[in-house]
Legacy VTK file of the C-alpha trace (Angstrom):
# vtk DataFile Version 3.0
C-alpha trace
ASCII
DATASET POLYDATA
POINTS 408 float
-29.376 -54.246 -55.495
-26.630 -56.047 -53.634
-24.278 -53.192 -54.332
-26.764 -50.732 -52.894
-27.325 -52.770 -49.757
-23.598 -53.204 -49.228
-23.106 -49.458 -49.523
-25.864 -48.954 -46.978
-24.266 -51.390 -44.573
-20.878 -49.792 -45.056
-22.299 -46.317 -44.481
-24.275 -47.256 -41.388
-21.292 -48.179 -39.211
-19.346 -44.945 -39.466
-22.524 -42.951 -38.986
-23.443 -44.959 -35.900
-19.930 -44.636 -34.587
-20.061 -40.925 -35.115
-23.330 -40.730 -33.211
-22.014 -42.959 -30.415
-18.838 -40.918 -30.213
-20.683 -37.608 -29.805
-19.733 -37.239 -26.105
-16.095 -37.754 -27.104
-15.860 -34.398 -28.775
-17.310 -32.489 -25.818
-15.044 -34.187 -23.304
-12.041 -33.710 -25.578
-12.714 -29.988 -25.543
-12.922 -30.076 -21.724
-9.562 -31.879 -21.548
-7.939 -29.315 -23.831
-9.258 -26.444 -21.686
-8.550 -27.881 -18.242
-5.351 -29.812 -18.973
-2.499 -28.369 -16.848
-0.192 -26.437 -19.119
2.754 -27.196 -16.822
2.609 -30.899 -17.803
5.115 -32.048 -20.388
2.854 -34.700 -21.937
0.393 -33.381 -24.503
-3.343 -33.854 -23.830
-3.638 -35.828 -27.070
-2.743 -38.992 -25.112
-5.787 -38.554 -22.881
-7.961 -37.882 -25.910
-6.782 -41.044 -27.696
-7.505 -43.117 -24.577
-10.934 -41.545 -24.394
-11.656 -42.389 -28.038
-10.973 -46.073 -27.438
-13.583 -46.247 -24.655
-17.043 -47.652 -25.168
-19.724 -45.055 -25.916
-21.457 -45.622 -22.574
-18.275 -45.151 -20.558
-17.375 -42.095 -22.582
-20.798 -40.629 -21.900
-20.484 -41.250 -18.139
-17.032 -39.665 -18.018
-18.299 -36.738 -20.080
-21.133 -36.231 -17.625
-18.730 -36.308 -14.648
-16.416 -33.865 -16.386
-19.344 -31.547 -17.099
-20.341 -31.599 -13.413
-16.750 -30.862 -12.343
-16.519 -28.029 -14.843
-19.807 -26.589 -13.605
-18.538 -26.678 -9.999
-15.247 -25.022 -10.977
-17.075 -22.241 -12.773
-20.280 -21.757 -10.762
-19.416 -22.683 -7.131
-20.914 -19.890 -4.977
-17.723 -19.318 -2.945
-14.739 -20.887 -4.742
-15.970 -20.820 -8.347
-14.372 -18.741 -11.079
-17.398 -16.474 -11.347
-17.520 -15.939 -7.560
-13.808 -15.126 -7.525
-14.226 -12.702 -10.395
-17.083 -10.952 -8.605
-15.066 -10.682 -5.368
-12.050 -9.382 -7.249
-14.189 -6.823 -9.036
-15.763 -5.739 -5.742
-12.314 -5.449 -4.129
-11.056 -3.323 -7.009
-14.104 -1.085 -6.760
-13.640 -0.673 -2.993
-9.915 -0.029 -3.398
-10.606 2.701 -5.974
-13.143 4.316 -3.647
-10.684 4.245 -0.730
-7.894 5.641 -2.907
-10.182 8.497 -3.975
-11.072 9.278 -0.361
-7.389 9.193 0.576
-6.601 11.580 -2.266
-9.369 13.932 -1.146
-7.958 13.914 2.396
-4.441 14.594 1.110
-5.746 17.591 -0.847
-7.572 18.826 2.237
-4.450 18.445 4.417
-2.265 20.307 1.912
-4.862 23.009 1.331
-5.428 22.369 -2.383
-8.646 21.675 -4.278
-9.754 18.111 -4.935
-11.363 17.831 -8.360
-12.481 15.172 -10.813
-9.296 15.830 -12.780
-7.046 15.458 -9.728
-8.721 12.144 -8.811
-8.256 10.919 -12.382
-4.573 11.849 -12.299
-3.954 10.338 -8.863
-5.722 7.058 -9.636
-4.527 6.851 -13.265
-8.051 6.626 -14.708
-10.069 8.562 -17.244
-12.041 11.629 -16.196
-15.263 9.800 -17.045
-14.345 6.950 -14.679
-13.330 9.476 -12.004
-16.675 11.270 -12.411
-18.577 7.992 -11.966
-16.484 7.193 -8.891
-17.157 10.629 -7.376
-20.878 10.207 -8.072
-20.867 6.850 -6.283
-19.039 8.329 -3.279
-21.537 11.196 -3.220
-24.417 8.695 -3.169
-22.714 6.928 -0.255
-22.508 10.220 1.653
-18.694 10.240 1.735
-17.801 12.975 -0.766
-19.700 16.206 -1.371
-19.311 18.406 -4.477
-19.563 22.165 -4.214
-19.045 24.949 -6.732
-15.252 24.690 -6.852
-14.140 21.303 -5.503
-15.033 17.950 -3.988
-15.032 17.875 -0.182
-15.088 15.065 2.338
-18.115 14.642 4.555
-17.434 13.854 8.244
-18.036 10.181 7.493
-15.780 10.337 4.430
-12.997 11.998 6.444
-13.187 9.308 9.133
-13.025 6.605 6.448
-10.063 8.287 4.740
-8.191 8.683 8.029
-8.601 4.974 8.748
-7.009 4.120 5.381
-4.199 6.651 5.923
-3.580 5.327 9.445
-3.198 1.739 8.196
-0.926 2.825 5.345
1.471 4.778 7.540
1.487 2.241 10.356
2.419 -0.468 7.867
5.248 1.664 6.481
6.466 2.151 10.052
6.310 -1.601 10.589
8.256 -2.312 7.399
10.926 0.226 8.373
11.351 -0.908 11.983
10.709 -4.634 11.865
11.724 -5.889 8.418
14.513 -5.656 5.876
12.255 -4.427 3.071
13.956 -1.740 0.971
12.748 1.772 1.698
11.763 2.322 -1.943
9.291 -0.581 -1.570
7.575 0.551 1.644
4.970 2.685 -0.088
3.973 0.071 -2.662
3.474 -2.632 -0.038
1.541 -0.252 2.221
-0.709 0.641 -0.744
-1.753 -3.014 -0.871
-2.058 -3.551 2.893
-4.250 -0.496 3.503
-7.128 -2.206 1.677
-6.822 -5.473 3.633
-6.263 -4.585 7.275
-9.171 -3.777 9.593
-9.235 -0.910 12.078
-8.972 -3.370 14.985
-5.891 -4.991 13.432
-4.360 -1.545 12.940
-4.851 -0.758 16.635
-3.059 -3.980 17.584
-0.179 -3.152 15.235
0.077 0.381 16.629
0.327 -0.975 20.168
3.058 -3.413 19.116
5.033 -0.554 17.550
4.628 1.694 20.610
1.950 3.949 19.045
4.331 5.879 16.762
3.386 9.419 15.775
5.145 9.537 12.396
5.841 7.129 9.580
9.424 6.668 8.293
8.907 9.392 5.672
7.919 11.932 8.339
4.160 11.895 7.678
1.977 12.071 10.812
0.078 8.889 11.688
-3.582 9.586 12.579
-4.667 8.300 15.959
-7.474 5.776 16.346
-9.730 8.741 17.157
-8.809 10.574 13.956
-6.502 13.239 15.430
-3.687 14.388 13.135
-0.920 16.897 13.946
-0.921 20.055 11.875
1.364 20.322 8.889
4.845 21.485 9.831
7.882 22.848 8.073
8.656 24.543 4.777
9.899 23.259 1.409
13.652 22.828 1.201
13.650 25.161 -1.795
12.586 28.067 0.460
15.907 28.094 2.355
18.701 30.550 1.627
22.435 30.110 1.458
24.009 29.483 4.868
20.815 28.373 6.617
20.627 25.192 8.713
17.593 22.925 8.767
16.398 19.542 9.947
14.572 17.246 7.538
10.966 16.602 8.622
9.436 14.825 5.656
10.387 13.297 2.304
7.622 12.729 -0.230
7.569 9.070 -1.292
5.846 9.599 -4.627
6.767 9.360 -7.437
8.791 6.274 -6.596
11.634 7.183 -8.968
12.106 10.603 -7.352
12.089 9.145 -3.839
14.641 6.500 -4.875
17.024 9.241 -6.050
16.683 11.206 -2.814
17.110 8.105 -0.641
20.203 7.088 -2.627
21.756 10.458 -1.792
21.386 9.736 1.923
18.467 11.991 2.873
16.153 10.808 5.665
13.840 12.434 8.255
15.742 13.596 11.341
18.997 14.525 9.635
20.454 18.019 9.572
21.882 19.921 6.633
23.249 23.325 5.664
22.551 25.151 2.411
25.849 25.941 0.673
24.495 27.243 -2.640
21.130 27.858 -4.234
20.110 29.013 -7.706
17.502 28.208 -10.335
19.465 25.220 -11.629
20.664 23.472 -8.472
20.919 23.503 -4.681
24.082 22.348 -2.889
24.103 21.158 0.728
26.464 19.986 3.435
24.981 16.638 4.476
26.881 14.752 7.164
30.081 16.477 6.092
29.621 15.768 2.362
28.615 17.991 -0.542
25.289 16.911 -2.049
23.656 18.523 -5.085
19.913 18.402 -5.806
17.855 19.798 -8.638
15.134 22.171 -7.354
12.517 19.698 -8.642
13.841 17.055 -6.231
14.489 19.494 -3.381
10.839 20.582 -3.547
9.738 17.141 -2.309
11.645 17.556 0.985
10.090 19.415 3.931
12.413 20.921 6.538
12.338 22.995 9.711
14.900 25.827 10.062
17.084 25.229 13.130
17.867 27.677 15.893
21.566 28.194 16.525
21.653 26.105 19.701
20.297 23.098 17.828
22.647 23.212 14.892
25.333 20.631 14.364
28.350 21.551 16.455
30.931 19.944 14.190
30.772 17.282 11.522
31.193 13.777 12.872
33.157 11.129 11.045
31.690 7.737 10.286
33.135 4.409 11.315
34.006 3.746 7.664
36.684 6.480 7.832
38.582 4.854 10.719
41.999 3.573 9.625
43.376 0.161 10.654
44.561 0.355 14.259
42.593 3.551 15.006
40.414 3.582 18.124
37.158 5.533 18.073
34.055 5.874 20.202
30.498 5.499 18.889
28.569 8.782 19.095
25.297 7.710 17.471
23.697 5.481 14.883
22.034 7.144 11.925
18.263 7.075 11.852
18.604 5.771 8.319
19.701 2.505 9.926
16.396 0.851 10.817
14.706 -2.405 11.615
16.643 -5.641 11.772
19.877 -3.955 10.723
19.683 -1.495 13.630
18.893 -4.275 16.098
21.859 -6.273 14.793
24.156 -3.291 15.420
22.933 -2.991 18.985
23.177 -6.753 19.550
26.840 -6.507 18.500
27.348 -3.871 21.188
27.538 -0.907 18.807
25.782 1.700 20.968
26.758 5.256 22.015
29.853 5.179 24.202
31.230 1.876 22.873
34.915 1.881 21.904
35.613 0.351 18.491
38.986 -0.477 16.941
39.404 -0.792 13.184
41.381 -4.003 12.693
41.701 -4.751 8.975
40.144 -4.367 5.556
39.454 -7.109 3.072
41.415 -7.146 -0.184
38.622 -5.217 -1.931
38.148 -2.848 1.032
34.664 -4.152 1.796
33.767 -5.590 4.305
35.901 -4.196 7.144
36.766 -5.967 10.405
36.313 -4.117 13.709
36.950 -5.158 17.288
33.890 -4.414 19.442
34.043 -5.294 23.160
36.670 -7.952 22.537
34.862 -9.535 19.572
35.920 -9.253 15.942
32.964 -8.352 13.703
32.733 -7.635 9.978
30.633 -4.756 8.646
29.954 -3.712 5.101
31.115 -0.211 4.250
27.536 1.016 3.793
26.765 -0.191 7.328
29.883 1.473 8.786
28.868 4.741 7.101
25.706 4.789 9.247
27.683 4.792 12.515
28.908 8.217 13.663
32.099 8.197 15.736
34.578 10.563 17.368
38.194 10.104 18.436
38.548 8.654 21.912
40.351 11.763 23.243
37.290 13.962 22.419
34.757 11.576 23.896
34.189 13.703 26.985
31.675 16.013 25.302
28.518 16.715 27.255
25.476 14.552 26.473
23.408 17.525 25.341
25.985 18.371 22.689
25.973 14.779 21.483
22.199 14.868 21.256
22.153 17.690 18.699
24.956 16.492 16.453
23.331 15.515 13.139
19.998 15.135 14.941
20.819 11.456 15.206
20.792 10.170 18.767
20.851 6.390 18.850
LINES 1 409
408 0 1 2 3 4 5 6 7 8 9 10 11 12 13 14 15 16 17 18 19 20 21 22 23 24 25 26 27 28 29 30 31 32 33 34 35 36 37 38 39 40 41 42 43 44 45 46 47 48 49 50 51 52 53 54 55 56 57 58 59 60 61 62 63 64 65 66 67 68 69 70 71 72 73 74 75 76 77 78 79 80 81 82 83 84 85 86 87 88 89 90 91 92 93 94 95 96 97 98 99 100 101 102 103 104 105 106 107 108 109 110 111 112 113 114 115 116 117 118 119 120 121 122 123 124 125 126 127 128 129 130 131 132 133 134 135 136 137 138 139 140 141 142 143 144 145 146 147 148 149 150 151 152 153 154 155 156 157 158 159 160 161 162 163 164 165 166 167 168 169 170 171 172 173 174 175 176 177 178 179 180 181 182 183 184 185 186 187 188 189 190 191 192 193 194 195 196 197 198 199 200 201 202 203 204 205 206 207 208 209 210 211 212 213 214 215 216 217 218 219 220 221 222 223 224 225 226 227 228 229 230 231 232 233 234 235 236 237 238 239 240 241 242 243 244 245 246 247 248 249 250 251 252 253 254 255 256 257 258 259 260 261 262 263 264 265 266 267 268 269 270 271 272 273 274 275 276 277 278 279 280 281 282 283 284 285 286 287 288 289 290 291 292 293 294 295 296 297 298 299 300 301 302 303 304 305 306 307 308 309 310 311 312 313 314 315 316 317 318 319 320 321 322 323 324 325 326 327 328 329 330 331 332 333 334 335 336 337 338 339 340 341 342 343 344 345 346 347 348 349 350 351 352 353 354 355 356 357 358 359 360 361 362 363 364 365 366 367 368 369 370 371 372 373 374 375 376 377 378 379 380 381 382 383 384 385 386 387 388 389 390 391 392 393 394 395 396 397 398 399 400 401 402 403 404 405 406 407
């Protein structure tokens, strides 16, 4: 009898403790979930401290933790669920705007916009593209017909607003920042879904209402006017022909990076030296450049009349030898933004006399004397400055204007 009662007394305490410690387990789970993973100390310390508390205090702290957790998850504006819903809505809107932009691009280039082309452009399945097209149709923005999907007037206006923001932002990145040209498109892809039409108008005014983006694409006006497509593919030229580059396609990114690395940019002039099914060879700023037809097809050019062709190849400042005196003819249009402003702040403008003073041990950078001041330029910067010998600097301004298509 005594043994039975003792066993009962011994069993009652752990059971009661387990019942009193019930909130401990819930709060311990909360600590494990919410504990900052950046902290070096393990959450076990907090759990041990919690276990030593009285049951009442543990229950109160558990209740407070539950309220905090509920706020973190269910707050109507800052909660996790609200953020997830906003993010999902933003992704849905971005996909719709990308589809409208794709439809406009097809319309501008004169090709059919289809479910398959939307799926390929947006990297989604055809089923998802079909659902997206159905939603845009219900919104009155995209209309299907027997052969293709076509923009409604409202859909075209929406698409033009997105395109306008995208190209204005690329222009801003090129002219006002030091962002690499291969990154312009990616950043503009993000900004086009954030900026409002009013903000785009303000940006356009700050940039002087540019007509083209840095790739040569026309920028729609606030009223939706867009210049007609110009030029022909570079692959359509024949040997010996001269042309000026109008546009370079910026997608895919890897292809654009290769073309940019070879020194191509809108506004430059070139001459076709050789063309066949395997390669095309050009004279670009006095240098031989070879492109595969696949790459050359992404460049749009305008054939040049004889009076607008380059008169003679200009040297770059990088070719000046120590002690040689040259005069600046122009700065390449590939030199943009802060780098171009720095050149002009240093006094490197057409007509300025520059003397090559010395090279560093490695040959880069190079020191030049500009208006009595010694400045250092990297070789890649000096290669963007076209110069002529001082004794030939008396050429007429109109000749200078057509050399390389690169007036400063």
